[in-house]
C-alpha positions as CSV (number, residue, x, y, z in Angstrom):
1,M,17.7,4.7,-12.2
2,T,13.9,4.2,-12.5
3,M,11.7,5.5,-15.3
4,N,10.3,8.3,-13.1
5,S,13.7,9.8,-12.3
6,V,14.5,10.3,-16.0
7,L,14.0,14.0,-16.8
8,L,13.6,13.6,-20.5
9,S,11.7,10.4,-21.2
10,I,11.1,10.0,-24.9
11,K,8.0,7.8,-25.3
12,I,7.6,5.8,-28.6
13,G,4.1,4.4,-28.9
14,L,4.0,3.4,-32.5
15,D,3.0,-0.2,-33.3
16,P,6.0,-1.8,-35.1
17,S,3.5,-3.1,-37.7
18,I,2.2,-0.6,-40.2
19,V,-0.4,-2.8,-41.9
20,K,-1.1,-6.5,-42.4
21,F,-2.7,-7.9,-45.5
22,A,-2.6,-11.2,-47.4
23,G,-0.5,-12.7,-44.7
24,L,2.2,-10.0,-45.2
25,D,3.3,-7.8,-42.3
26,I,4.6,-4.4,-43.3
27,T,6.7,-3.0,-40.5
28,Y,8.5,0.2,-39.9
29,H,11.7,-1.8,-39.8
30,G,11.1,-3.1,-43.3
31,L,9.9,0.2,-44.6
32,F,13.0,2.2,-43.5
33,T,15.3,-0.6,-44.6
34,A,13.9,-0.3,-48.1
35,L,14.1,3.5,-47.9
36,G,17.7,3.2,-46.8
37,V,18.6,1.1,-49.8
38,V,17.0,3.6,-52.1
39,M,18.7,6.5,-50.4
40,G,22.1,4.8,-50.5
41,V,21.9,3.9,-54.2
42,A,20.7,7.4,-55.0
43,I,23.7,9.0,-53.2
44,S,26.1,6.6,-54.8
45,A,24.8,7.3,-58.2
46,W,25.1,11.1,-57.6
47,L,28.7,10.6,-56.5
48,A,29.5,8.6,-59.6
49,R,28.2,11.3,-61.8
50,K,30.2,13.9,-59.9
51,M,33.5,11.9,-60.4
52,N,32.7,10.7,-63.9
53,Y,32.5,7.1,-62.7
54,P,30.3,4.8,-64.9
55,E,26.9,5.3,-63.3
56,E,25.4,2.1,-64.7
57,M,28.1,0.2,-62.8
58,I,26.8,1.6,-59.6
59,Y,23.3,0.2,-60.1
60,N,24.7,-3.3,-61.1
61,V,27.1,-3.4,-58.1
62,A,24.3,-2.0,-55.8
63,L,22.1,-5.0,-56.7
64,A,24.8,-7.4,-55.8
65,L,25.6,-5.5,-52.6
66,V,21.9,-5.4,-51.5
67,I,21.5,-9.1,-52.1
68,G,24.7,-10.0,-50.3
69,G,23.9,-7.5,-47.6
70,I,20.4,-9.0,-46.9
71,V,21.8,-12.5,-46.7
72,G,24.7,-11.5,-44.5
73,A,22.6,-9.3,-42.2
74,R,20.0,-12.0,-41.6
75,G,22.6,-14.8,-41.5
76,L,24.7,-13.2,-38.8
77,Y,21.6,-12.3,-36.7
78,V,20.4,-15.9,-36.9
79,I,23.8,-17.2,-35.8
80,E,23.8,-14.8,-32.9
81,H,20.2,-15.6,-31.8
82,W,20.1,-19.3,-32.9
83,S,18.0,-20.3,-29.8
84,T,15.2,-18.1,-31.2
85,F,15.1,-19.9,-34.6
86,N,16.2,-23.5,-33.9
87,H,12.6,-24.6,-33.1
88,D,11.0,-22.8,-36.0
89,L,13.3,-22.5,-39.1
90,G,10.6,-20.6,-41.0
91,K,11.2,-17.6,-38.9
92,I,14.6,-17.2,-40.5
93,F,13.0,-15.8,-43.6
94,A,10.6,-13.4,-41.8
95,I,13.1,-10.6,-42.3
96,N,10.4,-7.9,-42.6
97,T,9.6,-8.3,-38.9
98,G,13.1,-7.3,-37.9
99,G,16.2,-9.0,-36.7
100,I,19.2,-8.1,-38.8
101,S,22.9,-7.5,-38.1
102,I,24.3,-4.4,-39.6
103,Y,27.8,-5.8,-39.4
104,G,26.4,-8.9,-41.2
105,A,25.0,-6.6,-43.9
106,L,28.4,-4.8,-44.2
107,I,30.3,-8.1,-44.6
108,G,27.7,-9.8,-46.9
109,G,27.3,-6.7,-49.0
110,T,31.1,-6.3,-49.4
111,I,31.5,-9.9,-50.4
112,G,28.6,-9.7,-52.9
113,A,29.7,-6.4,-54.5
114,W,33.3,-7.5,-54.6
115,S,32.5,-10.8,-56.2
116,Y,30.3,-9.2,-58.9
117,A,33.0,-6.5,-59.6
118,M,35.7,-9.2,-60.0
119,I,33.6,-11.5,-62.2
120,T,32.4,-8.7,-64.5
121,R,35.7,-6.8,-64.3
122,V,34.3,-3.5,-63.1
123,P,36.8,-0.7,-63.8
124,N,38.6,1.0,-60.9
125,I,37.2,-1.2,-58.1
126,P,38.7,0.9,-55.2
127,R,36.9,4.0,-56.4
128,G,33.7,2.0,-56.7
129,A,34.2,0.8,-53.1
130,D,34.6,4.5,-52.0
131,I,31.3,5.4,-53.6
132,A,29.6,2.3,-52.2
133,G,30.8,3.0,-48.7
134,I,29.3,6.5,-48.7
135,G,26.0,5.2,-49.9
136,A,26.0,2.4,-47.4
137,I,26.5,4.6,-44.3
138,I,23.7,6.9,-45.3
139,G,21.5,3.9,-46.0
140,M,22.3,2.5,-42.6
141,A,21.4,5.7,-40.9
142,V,17.9,5.7,-42.6
143,G,17.4,2.1,-41.7
144,R,18.1,2.8,-38.1
145,I,14.9,4.9,-37.9
146,G,12.9,1.7,-38.3
147,D,15.0,0.1,-35.5
148,I,14.3,3.0,-33.2
149,I,10.5,2.8,-33.8
150,N,10.4,-1.0,-33.4
151,G,12.4,-1.1,-30.2
152,E,13.9,-4.5,-31.0
153,H,17.4,-3.7,-29.8
154,F,17.5,-3.7,-26.0
155,A,19.9,-1.3,-24.2
156,K,20.9,-0.8,-20.7
157,T,18.7,1.1,-18.3
158,T,19.8,4.7,-18.6
159,S,21.8,6.4,-15.9
160,L,21.6,9.7,-17.7
161,P,18.8,12.4,-17.5
162,W,17.3,11.1,-20.8
163,G,16.1,7.8,-22.1
164,V,13.5,6.1,-24.3
165,V,10.4,4.2,-23.3
166,Y,8.3,2.0,-25.5
167,T,4.6,2.2,-24.8
168,S,3.2,0.0,-27.6
169,I,2.2,-3.4,-26.3
170,N,3.5,-5.0,-29.5
171,S,7.0,-3.5,-29.2
172,P,9.7,-6.0,-28.1
173,S,10.8,-3.3,-25.5
174,F,7.4,-2.8,-24.0
175,G,7.4,-2.8,-20.2
176,R,11.1,-2.1,-19.9
177,E,12.4,0.8,-17.9
178,A,13.8,3.9,-19.7
179,Q,16.8,2.7,-21.6
180,H,19.7,4.3,-23.5
181,P,18.6,5.3,-27.0
182,A,21.7,3.3,-28.2
183,V,20.4,2.9,-31.8
184,A,19.7,6.6,-32.0
185,Y,23.3,7.2,-30.9
186,E,24.4,5.0,-33.8
187,L,22.1,6.9,-36.2
188,I,23.8,10.2,-35.2
189,G,27.2,8.6,-35.5
190,D,26.3,7.3,-39.0
191,L,25.4,10.8,-40.1
192,V,28.7,12.2,-38.7
193,I,30.6,9.5,-40.5
194,F,28.7,10.2,-43.7
195,F,29.9,13.9,-43.8
196,I,33.5,12.9,-42.9
197,L,33.5,10.4,-45.8
198,L,32.3,13.1,-48.2
199,I,35.2,15.3,-47.1
200,V,37.7,12.5,-47.5
201,Y,36.2,11.5,-50.9
202,F,36.6,14.9,-52.4
203,R,39.8,15.9,-50.7
204,V,41.9,12.7,-50.8
205,P,42.5,11.6,-54.4
206,R,43.8,8.1,-53.6
207,A,41.1,5.6,-54.4
208,G,40.2,3.2,-51.6
209,V,41.0,5.5,-48.7
210,T,37.3,6.6,-48.3
211,F,36.1,3.0,-48.1
212,F,38.6,2.0,-45.4
213,T,37.9,5.2,-43.5
214,Y,34.3,4.1,-43.5
215,V,35.3,0.6,-42.1
216,L,37.5,2.3,-39.5
217,L,35.1,4.9,-38.3
218,Y,32.1,2.5,-38.2
219,G,34.1,0.0,-36.3
220,V,35.0,2.6,-33.7
221,L,31.3,3.7,-33.5
222,R,29.9,0.2,-33.0
223,F,32.6,-0.8,-30.5
224,A,31.6,2.2,-28.3
225,V,27.8,2.0,-28.7
226,S,27.8,-1.8,-28.1
227,F,28.8,-1.2,-24.5
228,L,25.3,0.2,-24.0
229,R,23.4,-2.5,-25.8
230,L,22.3,-5.9,-24.4
231,D,23.4,-8.0,-27.2
232,N,24.7,-11.5,-26.6
233,E,28.3,-11.7,-25.3
234,V,30.5,-14.0,-27.4
235,L,34.1,-13.5,-26.2
236,L,35.6,-12.1,-23.0
237,G,32.4,-10.1,-22.3
238,L,32.4,-8.6,-25.7
239,R,29.6,-8.5,-28.2
240,T,29.9,-9.8,-31.8
241,A,30.1,-6.3,-33.2
242,Q,32.9,-5.5,-30.9
243,V,34.9,-8.6,-31.8
244,I,34.5,-7.8,-35.5
245,A,35.5,-4.2,-34.8
246,I,38.7,-5.3,-33.1
247,A,39.6,-7.2,-36.3
248,T,38.5,-4.5,-38.8
249,I,39.9,-1.4,-37.2
250,P,43.6,-2.2,-37.3
251,A,43.1,-3.8,-40.8
252,A,41.5,-0.5,-42.0
253,L,44.3,1.6,-40.5
254,V,47.0,-0.5,-42.2
255,M,45.2,-0.2,-45.6
256,I,44.8,3.6,-45.2
257,V,48.5,4.0,-44.5
258,Y,49.4,1.7,-47.3
259,L,47.2,3.5,-49.8
260,L,48.5,6.9,-48.8
261,R,52.2,5.9,-48.9
262,V,52.3,3.5,-51.9
263,P,51.1,4.7,-55.3
264,P,48.9,2.3,-57.2
265,A,50.5,0.2,-60.0
266,A,49.0,2.4,-62.7
267,E,50.4,5.5,-61.2
268,R,53.8,3.9,-60.8
269,R,53.8,2.8,-64.5
270,A,52.7,6.3,-65.6
271,R,55.6,7.9,-63.6
272,A,58.1,5.4,-65.1
273,D,56.7,6.2,-68.6
274,R,57.1,9.9,-68.0
275,R,60.7,9.6,-66.8
276,R,61.4,7.5,-69.9
277,E,59.9,10.1,-72.2
278,L,61.9,12.9,-70.5
279,R,65.1,10.9,-71.1
280,E,64.3,10.4,-74.7
281,E,63.4,14.1,-75.2
282,T,66.7,15.4,-73.7
283,P,69.5,15.4,-76.3
284,P,72.7,13.8,-75.2
285,S,75.4,16.3,-74.1
286,T,78.3,16.6,-76.6
287,P,81.8,17.1,-75.1
288,A,83.4,20.5,-75.9
289,P,86.2,20.5,-78.5
290,P,89.7,20.6,-77.0
291,T,91.4,24.0,-77.1
292,S,95.0,24.3,-78.3
293,E,97.1,27.0,-76.6
294,E,99.7,28.8,-78.8
295,P,103.2,28.8,-77.4
296,S,104.2,32.2,-76.1
297,A,107.3,33.9,-77.5
298,G,110.2,33.7,-75.1
């Protein structure tokens, strides 16, 4: 389908770079990534207050999550696009210009937050993971706005009546035919997942279920959307995000079923203590005294 046959052609003509000064390039990608981090932490802090979870822990864990997420996001992107960086290693650190892997951010952020929580013995780690997952998905949605403006993620030429066209000469997608707004699809999916996670968080009391629901739903979303993107194929025609999704989706399903069926150790101990207390409170039954029957006169 050519660009002229697209009935609804959304033209994006913004220059990916907002301003340059002192050798620093401020881009929409960097701006909305930062806004996404702020939004995610704010939502997580709000949820912590609602559920009486130590709010100060959220900020500490969030810092470890952000650091791990940045390293993981850039690291996985560099691995996927090594041919772009192997001749100029300095480009690896130019993260403000774009080029991150959301799955890398998810993996790196999880490792960073989990490591911090284990080292500092954060209380109720599964509940903290639930809160972090909800904050992460809304942060990812905000960050995708910058990706849409930059046009750095190529997608297939659209076969639908709508598409997106980049008219800024500095956009990586400049000159391409109308393509699927694949990143916009993901943004919409992130918002849907966010509202589903809120429902699970407030309706399902088992800690950890919300986090693994996040892993499950995001895996399904990325697996589907990646068919429209022109990312590098790594295995059997699949993209990196799809390979990771194939591994994480069943793992998340197993964990959700396990958490819903098997009470946590603290709850099992509480139930055992309660049964012990009930046995101690119930007085032992005493046998009734034997009755002697008088012989009848014959």
